[in-house]
Biopython code that builds the backbone (N, CA, C, O; Angstrom):
import numpy as np
from Bio.PDB.StructureBuilder import StructureBuilder

atoms = [
    (1, "MET", "N", (-80.251, 91.097, -119.380)),
    (1, "MET", "CA", (-80.150, 91.883, -118.171)),
    (1, "MET", "C", (-78.770, 92.435, -117.597)),
    (1, "MET", "O", (-77.801, 91.676, -117.637)),
    (2, "ILE", "N", (-78.635, 93.626, -117.100)),
    (2, "ILE", "CA", (-78.004, 95.149, -116.753)),
    (2, "ILE", "C", (-77.575, 95.354, -115.471)),
    (2, "ILE", "O", (-78.249, 95.816, -114.551)),
    (3, "GLN", "N", (-76.570, 95.041, -115.440)),
    (3, "GLN", "CA", (-76.478, 96.009, -113.563)),
    (3, "GLN", "C", (-75.785, 97.324, -113.613)),
    (3, "GLN", "O", (-74.969, 97.953, -114.288)),
    (4, "LEU", "N", (-76.629, 97.428, -112.408)),
    (4, "LEU", "CA", (-76.779, 99.023, -111.918)),
    (4, "LEU", "C", (-76.020, 99.583, -110.886)),
    (4, "LEU", "O", (-75.988, 99.615, -109.656)),
    (5, "ASN", "N", (-75.213, 100.161, -112.206)),
    (5, "ASN", "CA", (-73.461, 100.524, -110.931)),
    (5, "ASN", "C", (-73.955, 102.480, -111.371)),
    (5, "ASN", "O", (-74.367, 102.660, -112.517)),
    (6, "PRO", "N", (-73.904, 103.182, -110.840)),
    (6, "PRO", "CA", (-74.505, 102.174, -108.743)),
    (6, "PRO", "C", (-75.863, 102.660, -108.742)),
    (6, "PRO", "O", (-76.598, 103.580, -109.102)),
    (7, "GLN", "N", (-75.772, 101.008, -107.855)),
    (7, "GLN", "CA", (-77.348, 100.588, -107.687)),
    (7, "GLN", "C", (-78.349, 101.556, -107.359)),
    (7, "GLN", "O", (-78.017, 102.712, -107.097)),
    (8, "ILE", "N", (-79.721, 101.136, -107.348)),
    (8, "ILE", "CA", (-80.675, 101.909, -106.955)),
    (8, "ILE", "C", (-81.994, 101.879, -106.185)),
    (8, "ILE", "O", (-83.052, 101.292, -106.412)),
    (9, "PRO", "N", (-81.348, 103.226, -104.570)),
    (9, "PRO", "CA", (-82.383, 102.991, -103.773)),
    (9, "PRO", "C", (-83.639, 103.232, -103.959)),
    (9, "PRO", "O", (-84.129, 104.228, -104.492)),
    (10, "VAL", "N", (-84.683, 101.439, -103.098)),
    (10, "VAL", "CA", (-86.140, 101.978, -104.407)),
    (10, "VAL", "C", (-86.876, 101.123, -102.920)),
    (10, "VAL", "O", (-86.349, 100.236, -102.250)),
    (11, "ILE", "N", (-87.647, 101.483, -102.814)),
    (11, "ILE", "CA", (-89.094, 101.127, -102.385)),
    (11, "ILE", "C", (-90.134, 100.086, -103.036)),
    (11, "ILE", "O", (-90.697, 100.131, -104.130)),
    (12, "THR", "N", (-90.211, 99.011, -101.870)),
    (12, "THR", "CA", (-90.619, 97.881, -103.168)),
    (12, "THR", "C", (-91.904, 97.884, -101.566)),
    (12, "THR", "O", (-91.912, 98.626, -100.584)),
    (13, "PRO", "N", (-92.911, 96.615, -101.979)),
    (13, "PRO", "CA", (-94.181, 96.098, -100.993)),
    (13, "PRO", "C", (-93.203, 95.569, -99.728)),
    (13, "PRO", "O", (-93.167, 96.194, -98.667)),
    (14, "LYS", "N", (-92.798, 94.942, -99.847)),
    (14, "LYS", "CA", (-92.128, 94.153, -99.250)),
    (14, "LYS", "C", (-90.487, 94.833, -98.092)),
    (14, "LYS", "O", (-90.051, 94.156, -97.161)),
    (15, "GLY", "N", (-89.810, 96.395, -98.544)),
    (15, "GLY", "CA", (-89.478, 97.285, -98.108)),
    (15, "GLY", "C", (-88.618, 97.525, -98.897)),
    (15, "GLY", "O", (-88.362, 97.012, -99.986)),
    (16, "ASN", "N", (-87.931, 98.712, -98.078)),
    (16, "ASN", "CA", (-86.363, 99.527, -98.264)),
    (16, "ASN", "C", (-85.632, 98.576, -98.978)),
    (16, "ASN", "O", (-85.360, 97.439, -98.594)),
    (17, "GLY", "N", (-85.288, 99.170, -100.181)),
    (17, "GLY", "CA", (-83.634, 97.658, -100.469)),
    (17, "GLY", "C", (-82.938, 98.349, -101.798)),
    (17, "GLY", "O", (-83.133, 99.563, -101.744)),
    (18, "TRP", "N", (-82.341, 98.047, -102.735)),
    (18, "TRP", "CA", (-81.346, 98.116, -103.610)),
    (18, "TRP", "C", (-81.672, 97.730, -104.885)),
    (18, "TRP", "O", (-82.309, 96.687, -104.740)),
    (19, "ALA", "N", (-81.599, 97.966, -105.956)),
    (19, "ALA", "CA", (-81.528, 97.553, -107.287)),
    (19, "ALA", "C", (-80.260, 97.149, -107.848)),
    (19, "ALA", "O", (-79.371, 97.852, -108.328)),
    (20, "PHE", "N", (-80.323, 95.988, -107.716)),
    (20, "PHE", "CA", (-78.811, 95.754, -108.283)),
    (20, "PHE", "C", (-78.718, 95.044, -109.667)),
    (20, "PHE", "O", (-77.607, 94.884, -110.171)),
    (21, "PHE", "N", (-79.709, 94.665, -110.224)),
    (21, "PHE", "CA", (-79.846, 94.357, -111.939)),
    (21, "PHE", "C", (-81.475, 94.588, -112.366)),
    (21, "PHE", "O", (-82.490, 94.466, -111.681)),
    (22, "LEU", "N", (-81.336, 94.884, -113.456)),
    (22, "LEU", "CA", (-82.317, 94.604, -114.093)),
    (22, "LEU", "C", (-82.664, 94.017, -115.456)),
    (22, "LEU", "O", (-81.679, 94.142, -116.184)),
    (23, "ILE", "N", (-83.391, 93.593, -115.909)),
    (23, "ILE", "CA", (-84.058, 91.977, -116.731)),
    (23, "ILE", "C", (-84.820, 92.610, -117.284)),
    (23, "ILE", "O", (-85.878, 92.877, -116.712)),
    (24, "ASP", "N", (-84.503, 93.201, -118.921)),
    (24, "ASP", "CA", (-85.618, 93.286, -119.730)),
    (24, "ASP", "C", (-85.605, 92.157, -120.704)),
    (24, "ASP", "O", (-84.729, 91.933, -121.540)),
    (25, "ARG", "N", (-86.950, 91.315, -120.431)),
    (25, "ARG", "CA", (-87.514, 90.519, -121.754)),
    (25, "ARG", "C", (-87.557, 90.726, -123.136)),
    (25, "ARG", "O", (-86.868, 90.359, -124.088)),
    (26, "SER", "N", (-88.844, 91.612, -122.942)),
    (26, "SER", "CA", (-88.761, 91.857, -124.490)),
    (26, "SER", "C", (-90.271, 93.207, -124.058)),
    (26, "SER", "O", (-90.862, 93.221, -122.978)),
    (27, "GLN", "N", (-90.521, 94.061, -125.099)),
    (27, "GLN", "CA", (-91.457, 94.549, -125.086)),
    (27, "GLN", "C", (-92.488, 94.427, -124.929)),
    (27, "GLN", "O", (-93.316, 95.335, -124.860)),
    (28, "GLU", "N", (-92.764, 92.767, -124.794)),
    (28, "GLU", "CA", (-94.341, 92.425, -124.394)),
    (28, "GLU", "C", (-94.101, 91.829, -122.881)),
    (28, "GLU", "O", (-94.870, 90.975, -122.441)),
    (29, "HIS", "N", (-93.032, 92.307, -122.133)),
    (29, "HIS", "CA", (-93.010, 91.620, -121.207)),
    (29, "HIS", "C", (-92.652, 92.933, -119.794)),
    (29, "HIS", "O", (-91.865, 93.826, -120.109)),
    (30, "ASP", "N", (-93.181, 92.961, -118.501)),
    (30, "ASP", "CA", (-92.625, 93.729, -117.462)),
    (30, "ASP", "C", (-90.980, 94.020, -117.544)),
    (30, "ASP", "O", (-90.393, 93.072, -118.067)),
    (31, "LEU", "N", (-90.289, 94.891, -117.226)),
    (31, "LEU", "CA", (-89.268, 95.039, -116.689)),
    (31, "LEU", "C", (-89.713, 94.666, -115.099)),
    (31, "LEU", "O", (-90.662, 95.015, -114.398)),
    (32, "GLU", "N", (-88.047, 93.401, -114.792)),
    (32, "GLU", "CA", (-87.410, 92.701, -113.874)),
    (32, "GLU", "C", (-86.588, 93.701, -113.096)),
    (32, "GLU", "O", (-85.431, 93.844, -113.493)),
    (33, "TRP", "N", (-86.961, 94.387, -112.107)),
    (33, "TRP", "CA", (-86.202, 94.950, -110.801)),
    (33, "TRP", "C", (-85.653, 93.975, -110.178)),
    (33, "TRP", "O", (-86.506, 93.352, -109.546)),
    (34, "ILE", "N", (-83.994, 93.302, -109.997)),
    (34, "ILE", "CA", (-83.858, 92.815, -108.972)),
    (34, "ILE", "C", (-83.134, 93.439, -107.925)),
    (34, "ILE", "O", (-82.202, 94.243, -107.953)),
    (35, "VAL", "N", (-84.000, 92.693, -106.630)),
    (35, "VAL", "CA", (-83.066, 93.761, -105.369)),
    (35, "VAL", "C", (-83.452, 93.140, -104.370)),
    (35, "VAL", "O", (-84.528, 92.567, -104.200)),
    (36, "PHE", "N", (-82.050, 93.301, -103.266)),
    (36, "PHE", "CA", (-81.921, 93.258, -102.519)),
    (36, "PHE", "C", (-82.575, 94.082, -101.280)),
    (36, "PHE", "O", (-82.443, 95.304, -101.216)),
    (37, "LEU", "N", (-83.342, 93.288, -100.227)),
    (37, "LEU", "CA", (-84.155, 93.990, -98.803)),
    (37, "LEU", "C", (-82.807, 94.591, -97.891)),
    (37, "LEU", "O", (-81.753, 94.063, -97.537)),
    (38, "ASP", "N", (-83.180, 95.465, -97.769)),
    (38, "ASP", "CA", (-82.286, 96.261, -96.343)),
    (38, "ASP", "C", (-82.548, 95.615, -95.018)),
    (38, "ASP", "O", (-81.609, 95.431, -94.243)),
    (39, "SER", "N", (-83.685, 95.286, -94.733)),
    (39, "SER", "CA", (-84.573, 94.705, -93.560)),
    (39, "SER", "C", (-83.718, 93.192, -93.167)),
    (39, "SER", "O", (-83.603, 92.972, -91.961)),
    (40, "SER", "N", (-83.303, 92.470, -93.842)),
    (40, "SER", "CA", (-83.873, 90.909, -94.555)),
    (40, "SER", "C", (-82.522, 90.870, -95.416)),
    (40, "SER", "O", (-81.741, 90.369, -94.607)),
    (41, "GLY", "N", (-81.780, 91.114, -96.613)),
    (41, "GLY", "CA", (-80.727, 90.966, -97.228)),
    (41, "GLY", "C", (-81.313, 90.451, -98.132)),
    (41, "GLY", "O", (-80.930, 90.797, -99.249)),
    (42, "GLU", "N", (-82.419, 89.469, -98.065)),
    (42, "GLU", "CA", (-83.463, 88.882, -98.912)),
    (42, "GLU", "C", (-83.440, 89.293, -101.141)),
    (42, "GLU", "O", (-83.557, 90.411, -101.641)),
    (43, "CYS", "N", (-83.296, 88.255, -101.738)),
    (43, "CYS", "CA", (-83.230, 89.130, -102.862)),
    (43, "CYS", "C", (-84.929, 88.479, -103.473)),
    (43, "CYS", "O", (-85.542, 87.413, -103.408)),
    (44, "TRP", "N", (-85.142, 89.772, -104.022)),
    (44, "TRP", "CA", (-86.409, 89.476, -104.600)),
    (44, "TRP", "C", (-86.354, 90.100, -106.037)),
    (44, "TRP", "O", (-85.644, 91.077, -106.274)),
    (45, "THR", "N", (-87.506, 89.202, -107.437)),
    (45, "THR", "CA", (-87.964, 89.792, -108.133)),
    (45, "THR", "C", (-89.469, 90.930, -108.512)),
    (45, "THR", "O", (-90.660, 90.635, -108.610)),
    (46, "PHE", "N", (-88.867, 92.070, -108.630)),
    (46, "PHE", "CA", (-90.587, 93.205, -108.514)),
    (46, "PHE", "C", (-90.729, 93.113, -110.379)),
    (46, "PHE", "O", (-89.926, 93.128, -111.311)),
    (47, "LYS", "N", (-91.932, 93.034, -110.262)),
    (47, "LYS", "CA", (-92.268, 93.925, -111.549)),
    (47, "LYS", "C", (-92.528, 95.811, -111.908)),
    (47, "LYS", "O", (-93.263, 96.641, -111.373)),
    (48, "ASN", "N", (-91.874, 95.873, -112.659)),
    (48, "ASN", "CA", (-91.776, 97.269, -112.613)),
    (48, "ASN", "C", (-92.828, 98.476, -111.990)),
    (48, "ASN", "O", (-92.281, 99.355, -111.325)),
    (49, "SER", "N", (-93.865, 98.530, -112.122)),
    (49, "SER", "CA", (-95.153, 98.834, -111.288)),
    (49, "SER", "C", (-95.051, 98.456, -109.795)),
    (49, "SER", "O", (-95.742, 99.087, -108.995)),
    (50, "ASP", "N", (-94.244, 97.480, -109.369)),
    (50, "ASP", "CA", (-94.475, 97.385, -107.942)),
    (50, "ASP", "C", (-93.280, 98.276, -107.424)),
    (50, "ASP", "O", (-93.379, 98.545, -106.227)),
    (51, "ILE", "N", (-92.529, 98.627, -107.857)),
    (51, "ILE", "CA", (-91.374, 99.610, -106.992)),
    (51, "ILE", "C", (-91.627, 101.550, -107.481)),
    (51, "ILE", "O", (-92.247, 102.201, -108.322)),
    (52, "ARG", "N", (-90.899, 101.737, -106.575)),
    (52, "ARG", "CA", (-90.725, 103.427, -106.552)),
    (52, "ARG", "C", (-88.843, 103.751, -105.773)),
    (52, "ARG", "O", (-88.173, 103.323, -104.833)),
    (53, "ILE", "N", (-88.682, 104.836, -106.998)),
    (53, "ILE", "CA", (-87.125, 105.479, -106.005)),
    (53, "ILE", "C", (-87.402, 106.017, -104.980)),
    (53, "ILE", "O", (-88.527, 106.507, -104.871)),
    (54, "GLN", "N", (-86.513, 106.095, -103.954)),
    (54, "GLN", "CA", (-86.889, 106.363, -102.160)),
    (54, "GLN", "C", (-86.515, 107.895, -102.697)),
    (54, "GLN", "O", (-86.059, 108.124, -103.817)),
    (55, "LYS", "N", (-86.734, 108.678, -101.902)),
    (55, "LYS", "CA", (-86.823, 109.826, -101.135)),
    (55, "LYS", "C", (-85.528, 110.512, -101.514)),
    (55, "LYS", "O", (-84.528, 110.066, -100.952)),
    (56, "ASN", "N", (-85.357, 111.520, -102.367)),
    (56, "ASN", "CA", (-83.790, 112.053, -102.186)),
    (56, "ASN", "C", (-84.201, 113.699, -101.707)),
    (56, "ASN", "O", (-84.888, 114.434, -102.416)),
    (57, "TYR", "N", (-83.697, 114.054, -100.518)),
    (57, "TYR", "CA", (-83.905, 115.827, -100.947)),
    (57, "TYR", "C", (-83.349, 116.522, -101.517)),
    (57, "TYR", "O", (-83.801, 117.583, -101.948)),
    (58, "THR", "N", (-81.901, 115.990, -101.716)),
    (58, "THR", "CA", (-81.035, 116.596, -102.851)),
    (58, "THR", "C", (-80.703, 116.992, -103.956)),
    (58, "THR", "O", (-79.723, 117.674, -104.259)),
    (59, "LEU", "N", (-81.957, 116.348, -104.947)),
    (59, "LEU", "CA", (-82.523, 116.285, -105.710)),
    (59, "LEU", "C", (-84.149, 116.783, -106.294)),
    (59, "LEU", "O", (-84.796, 116.892, -107.335)),
    (60, "HIS", "N", (-84.263, 117.000, -104.674)),
    (60, "HIS", "CA", (-85.874, 117.949, -104.913)),
    (60, "HIS", "C", (-86.997, 116.676, -105.219)),
    (60, "HIS", "O", (-88.156, 116.605, -105.630)),
    (61, "ARG", "N", (-86.039, 115.815, -104.809)),
    (61, "ARG", "CA", (-88.214, 114.136, -104.581)),
    (61, "ARG", "C", (-87.991, 114.315, -103.644)),
    (61, "ARG", "O", (-86.953, 114.098, -103.019)),
    (62, "GLU", "N", (-89.436, 114.990, -103.191)),
    (62, "GLU", "CA", (-89.611, 115.211, -101.398)),
    (62, "GLU", "C", (-90.593, 114.111, -101.265)),
    (62, "GLU", "O", (-90.798, 113.612, -100.158)),
    (63, "THR", "N", (-91.772, 113.338, -103.282)),
    (63, "THR", "CA", (-92.870, 113.063, -102.751)),
    (63, "THR", "C", (-92.579, 111.732, -103.276)),
    (63, "THR", "O", (-91.411, 111.641, -103.652)),
    (64, "ILE", "N", (-93.074, 110.978, -103.380)),
    (64, "ILE", "CA", (-93.163, 109.700, -104.357)),
    (64, "ILE", "C", (-95.193, 108.834, -103.852)),
    (64, "ILE", "O", (-95.875, 108.858, -102.827)),
    (65, "SER", "N", (-95.408, 108.144, -105.420)),
    (65, "SER", "CA", (-95.964, 108.262, -104.700)),
    (65, "SER", "C", (-96.220, 106.902, -104.729)),
    (65, "SER", "O", (-95.384, 106.117, -105.178)),
    (66, "GLY", "N", (-97.712, 106.403, -104.125)),
    (66, "GLY", "CA", (-97.488, 105.435, -103.785)),
    (66, "GLY", "C", (-97.665, 103.767, -104.901)),
    (66, "GLY", "O", (-97.960, 103.564, -106.078)),
    (67, "ILE", "N", (-97.263, 102.820, -103.629)),
    (67, "ILE", "CA", (-97.396, 101.560, -105.214)),
    (67, "ILE", "C", (-98.759, 101.071, -105.813)),
    (67, "ILE", "O", (-99.565, 101.004, -104.885)),
    (68, "GLY", "N", (-99.339, 100.699, -107.013)),
    (68, "GLY", "CA", (-99.915, 100.753, -107.283)),
    (68, "GLY", "C", (-101.319, 101.911, -106.987)),
    (68, "GLY", "O", (-102.308, 101.490, -106.387)),
    (69, "THR", "N", (-101.279, 102.796, -107.286)),
    (69, "THR", "CA", (-101.513, 104.170, -107.500)),
    (69, "THR", "C", (-101.133, 105.611, -108.141)),
    (69, "THR", "O", (-100.031, 106.083, -108.423)),
    (70, "CYS", "N", (-101.826, 105.889, -108.210)),
    (70, "CYS", "CA", (-101.451, 106.939, -109.034)),
    (70, "CYS", "C", (-101.841, 108.524, -108.646)),
    (70, "CYS", "O", (-101.999, 109.407, -109.489)),
    (71, "THR", "N", (-101.951, 108.685, -107.338)),
    (71, "THR", "CA", (-101.820, 109.744, -106.345)),
    (71, "THR", "C", (-100.543, 109.907, -106.323)),
    (71, "THR", "O", (-99.901, 109.200, -107.101)),
    (72, "THR", "N", (-99.659, 111.042, -105.286)),
    (72, "THR", "CA", (-98.648, 111.721, -104.692)),
    (72, "THR", "C", (-97.977, 111.332, -103.581)),
    (72, "THR", "O", (-96.769, 111.319, -103.344)),
    (73, "SER", "N", (-99.330, 110.876, -102.644)),
    (73, "SER", "CA", (-98.577, 110.814, -101.193)),
    (73, "SER", "C", (-98.561, 109.192, -100.737)),
    (73, "SER", "O", (-99.216, 108.170, -100.938)),
    (74, "ILE", "N", (-97.696, 109.520, -100.192)),
    (74, "ILE", "CA", (-97.508, 107.975, -99.250)),
    (74, "ILE", "C", (-98.158, 107.144, -98.847)),
    (74, "ILE", "O", (-98.913, 107.834, -98.164)),
    (75, "GLN", "N", (-98.544, 106.006, -98.692)),
    (75, "GLN", "CA", (-99.519, 104.942, -98.544)),
    (75, "GLN", "C", (-99.133, 103.938, -97.813)),
    (75, "GLN", "O", (-97.954, 103.596, -97.907)),
    (76, "GLN", "N", (-99.940, 103.291, -96.997)),
    (76, "GLN", "CA", (-99.724, 102.045, -96.212)),
    (76, "GLN", "C", (-100.185, 101.185, -96.997)),
    (76, "GLN", "O", (-101.295, 101.302, -97.515)),
    (77, "LYS", "N", (-99.205, 99.959, -97.246)),
    (77, "LYS", "CA", (-99.372, 98.975, -98.073)),
    (77, "LYS", "C", (-98.522, 97.497, -97.225)),
    (77, "LYS", "O", (-97.336, 97.287, -96.971)),
    (78, "ASN", "N", (-99.935, 96.589, -96.947)),
    (78, "ASN", "CA", (-99.149, 95.480, -96.494)),
    (78, "ASN", "C", (-97.963, 95.622, -94.915)),
    (78, "ASN", "O", (-97.083, 94.826, -94.587)),
    (79, "GLY", "N", (-98.294, 96.640, -94.364)),
    (79, "GLY", "CA", (-98.064, 96.721, -93.044)),
    (79, "GLY", "C", (-96.527, 97.506, -93.362)),
    (79, "GLY", "O", (-95.609, 97.575, -92.545)),
    (80, "ASN", "N", (-96.518, 97.822, -94.153)),
    (80, "ASN", "CA", (-95.101, 98.248, -94.930)),
    (80, "ASN", "C", (-95.400, 100.345, -94.861)),
    (80, "ASN", "O", (-96.063, 100.985, -95.677)),
    (81, "GLN", "N", (-94.688, 100.883, -93.686)),
    (81, "GLN", "CA", (-94.925, 102.674, -94.079)),
    (81, "GLN", "C", (-93.603, 102.609, -95.864)),
    (81, "GLN", "O", (-92.433, 102.229, -95.901)),
    (82, "PHE", "N", (-94.601, 103.211, -97.176)),
    (82, "PHE", "CA", (-93.130, 103.637, -97.835)),
    (82, "PHE", "C", (-93.105, 104.825, -97.113)),
    (82, "PHE", "O", (-94.188, 105.374, -96.911)),
    (83, "THR", "N", (-92.133, 105.311, -96.703)),
    (83, "THR", "CA", (-91.003, 106.505, -96.505)),
    (83, "THR", "C", (-89.973, 107.026, -97.704)),
    (83, "THR", "O", (-89.161, 107.921, -97.474)),
]
sb = StructureBuilder()
sb.init_structure("model")
sb.init_model(0)
sb.init_chain("A")
sb.init_seg("    ")
for serial, (resi, resn, name, xyz) in enumerate(atoms, 1):
    if name == "N":
        sb.init_residue(resn, " ", resi, " ")
    sb.init_atom(name, np.array(xyz, "f"), 0.0, 1.0, " ", f" {name:<3s}", serial, name[0])
structure = sb.get_structure()
């Protein structure tokens, strides 16, 4: 288990949040991200393919691909707008 310092702002299927920990069980398993959601404060675990880093205009990261796609557009999934 790795504690992220600083935490990483991420987009999840449940909304925006902050990744605080990362679990790497081995090469046979997906990475697991421990995320606290902005909207509710709930703590969830997401696999690597379920999260994206949030936009950062200062670092010229202006387009983030939608979760579960290979496109470069932001998509809507499960009623949440990924922005």
